[in-house]
N, C-alpha and C positions, 0 to 999 in steps of 0.2 A: 311610438305607441303600442310598443312591446309589453310596455309595464300594464296595461291598460287589464283590467280582471275583470271579467265579465261572468256574473252567477245568475241563476235563474231565480224567479221567486220565490220566497219560503212557503212550504216546509222544505228544507234540504236536504232532512234526513227521513224515509218513510219506514214508519212499523205497522204491522198488522195487530198490535197490542191495541188494548182497549179495557175502559175501566172494568167491564164486565170480566174479559177474561183474567185480569188481574186477580180480582174477588175470587173468581171460582177457582185459580192457584191456590189461592191461600186458605180455602177451604178444604181444599185435598191436601192440604200441608198438615190442618190441623186434625185430619181424620184420625192419624193412627196413635194421638193421645182421647179423642173420643172414643175410641174402641175400646180402650185400654180401660177408660174409665167406665165405662159401662159395665165393663169384665170385673172391676172390680168394686163397683158399687152398685150393679144391677140393674133394673131398666127404670131407676131411681135416676140416674146419668142420663139417660133418654130423656124421662119426661121434662126434667129442668131443660134439658136443651132445645128441645120442642116449644115448649112453652115459652121461653126467653127468644126464639126467632120468629115464630109465630106473631108475640106481639110486638117486637119492634118493627116485623115490615109491616102489620097491620095501623099501627101508631105512624109509621113514613107515609102509608099508603093517604089514612083518613085527614092527617093534618095537610099534606101537599094538597090535595084534593079538594078540599074542603074550606081550610083556612085560609094558606097562601094561593089558593089557585091556580096554581101550577100542573102541568102534566107530571104523577106522578114518577117517581126513578126508583122505585122497589124493583125493579127487574134489574138493574146494573149491580147486583149483589152485596153492595154497601150493608146495607140491613141486615141480611143472613148473616155476613159476619158477625157485625156489630152483636147480633144475639148470640152467638156464637161464644164469642170473647167474652160477653155476659156471663154466660152459661159457666165458661169456664173459672169464673172466678168467685163462685159462690159455691157451698156447701150442698149434696146432692138430695137432700130434703128440706132446702129452700122451701117453704109455702107459695103456694101458685101466685098468690096476690101480691105478695113483696115481690118478686118476680117480674109480674109485670110493673111495678109502678117503677122498678130499677129500669124497664126496659122503655116507659114513657121519659124517664130524667134522661137517660142515654139518646134517645130520639131528638123528641121535641125541645130540651133545652139547652145540650152538648152539642146538638148536632143541625137540627134546623133551626132553631132560634138565630144562628148566626149565617143563615142562608144556605145551608144544605152542604152535601159534601166538596169538598174542596176551600170550602171559607170557614170550616169550624176553628176552633183554636185548638182546642182539647180533645182529647182522644175521647170518644164516646162512651165506650164499654165501661171504659175507666171512671168516667162522672159517674156514671150508674154505679157502678161499684161502692164507688168512696162514699157517695149521697148515702147507699144504703147500709153502708159498715157503722155510719155515724148514727143513721137512725133507728137502727134493727141492730144495735152489737152484739147480743145476745145470740139472736138467730144465724146472724153473719159468722161467730166464730164457735158455735156447736157444731161439730163435725160429726158425720154419721160414720157407726162401726163399718169395715168394709162385708159385701155381699158374699165372695166365694171363700170357700175353704180353703182354698191351694194357695191364697195368700195369709200370709204368717203375720200381717198385723192385729193386733186384739185391742187396740186402742183406738180413739177418734184423736187422738190430740195429733196434731202437727210437731215435725221435730221442734220448730222454733217455738211455738206455744209451749212445749215441755219444758226448753231450756230457760225461757223468759221468766215462768212461772215459779219453777224452782230459784231461779234465782232470787226472786223477788220476796221468795218464803225463806228465803237465809240459808238454802243447801248450797254447799261448796260445789265447783262445776266438777269435779273428778268422780264424786257421788252422781251426778245427773248421768255421765256419760253412760251408765250401764243403761237408762230406761232409753236411750237413743237407738234408731234403727240405722243399722249397718250402710256402709258408702252402696254397697251393693244393691240394699232394699231401695233407696232414695232413687240410683239411678234407675231401677228396673219400676220403682213405682209401688212397691210392698209397702206401704203407708197410707196415714189418712192426711185428710185435707179437702184443699176445693178440687172439681174436678180436672183441670188445667194442670192441676202443679203436682199429680202424682205419680208422674211418670218421666225424668229428666231425658231419658232416652227416647222415648217418642215425639219428646217435643225438638230435641238435636235435630231428629229423624225429618221431621218437616220445615227445619230451619235451613236443612242441606237441598231438599226439593227446593224449596223456595231461592237460595241461591246460585242452584241449578238451573232453575228456570229466569232467573236475573228479575224476581221480584224483589228483593231486598238484595243488600251490599252487605260485604262484612263488616264496614265499620262502626256502624251501632253495637251491634250486639258483641263483637271482641271489645270495643271500647266500654263497655258495661261490665262484661263477665272479667274483662282483663283488670279494671279499676278495683272491683269488688275484690278479685284475688289478692293482688297488689295490697288495699288496703290491710284488709283483714289478717294477712301474711303478716305484716308488720305486726299489729299487735300478740300476734300469734307466738310469732319468734320471741319479743320482749318478754312478754308471760305466758308460757302455754298450759300454766297452771288455772289462770282466769277466762284465756279467751279459748272458743274454737278456731278449728283448724280453716282455714280458705277454701278449700275444697268442699266442707260443709256447706258453708254458705251459699257457694255457686247453685249444690243440690237440692237445697232445701229450700220449701217457702216458693215464692212465687219469681225467682231468680230469671229461670228459663224463661218461662211464660213471659214475662215481662220483655225479658232482652230480645226475643227474637220475634213475637208476635206483635206486642205492645207499645213497643217503644220506636218501632219500624215504620209504622204508620206514616203513610208517603205526608200525608196532608198537615200533620203534626210535629213532625222532625224535619231537621235543616235540609237545604238541598245538595251540597255540597259534599264531600268525602271529608274533608278539614272539619268544617263545621258539627257532619256526625260524631265524627271522634269527639269533639270537644263536649257536644251534647250527652253524649257515651258517657263518657268520664264523670263529669256531673251526676248521673242518674246515680252510677256504681259509687260515688262517693256518699252522695245523700243518702242513699240504701242503707249503706253499712254505719252511718251515722247513726241512725234513726233506730237500726239494729242493735249497735253496741250500748247507744246512751239514752235512749228514749225506752219510755214504758211500753211500747208498743213491739209486739215480736217481728213483724214486718214493715218493709218500708216502701217496697219498689212502687207501690199505686202511686204513691204520693210523690215521691221523688222522680217519676216519669210526668206526672201533673204539674209540677213545680217548671221543670225543664220544657215541658210544651209553652208555657208562658213565656221562655227566654228564648225559644225560636224564633221570631222577628229580629230581634237582637241579635243571634247568633247569624240568621241569614245577611243582616245589614252588616254586619262587620268581616264575615268572610264571604267573600264574592267571588263567582270565576272570572278569570280574564277575558274581558271583552276578543271575539274574532277579530285578528288584525290589528290589535290594541299592542301597545308597549309593555315590556316587562317591568 
């Protein structure tokens, strides 16, 4: 009888965390980047964010209330997060009606059509962003100039866009290097681009806060950024005259935003640490393949959505050992 193990009914571990608390911690983590985008682009950044948030929350409430006939869950904060992330992925001067259309696709198509939070396969904000990019490529790739005189940036083009456009026009890389912002400018955010990609430092601060609050784990961001660094570093080491440094690839474009805030979505990413490492490496490699060999300057949005589709397979392949099971 001494070998009998008596346990209480589940749940065995109690925590006061809730969906609402987690979502609002994510919102707090995004505030530094949001504040910096307002500093760089002026009130246009705030306008875009408010429109995206209002549209996402309105669509979620209306569809759940009148179409799905369920109690609206708009107060759980997930629509708020989707709205901010969608705003982070668009130019600050994007017309309001395009933004509303993107919010509809993000909430109605990518989220609620699968059953709502917890059932969606793909990251809603990224689905909305990719839809807008394909449907309105000119508006989605025309970046506004910065609004603050204290910021040194004088061009609206993103660093990745400058490189890709120059290479397509037949210019050598060493000639294009003179047009690129410095590493410190990309880190601090003295560049053009979408709201959420201008300051790598502010995104890193938000990521550290989420790690501290245990909203995310280190596995996915480190796997993405690490694989991008290694992949880009190999090509740069072999031919530094033809390829940019791996540090440039980490700081440019949406690498930080995608690795810290988009790919770490609890619903669309693997459950285990090992699975998240596989998932993150896949995102990093696909991103670099698109950046180096594709015609599109950025690739992390597409990479995350592709690996979102592989998440169920990763979860099926990488399973945690059952409690009490044999090794």
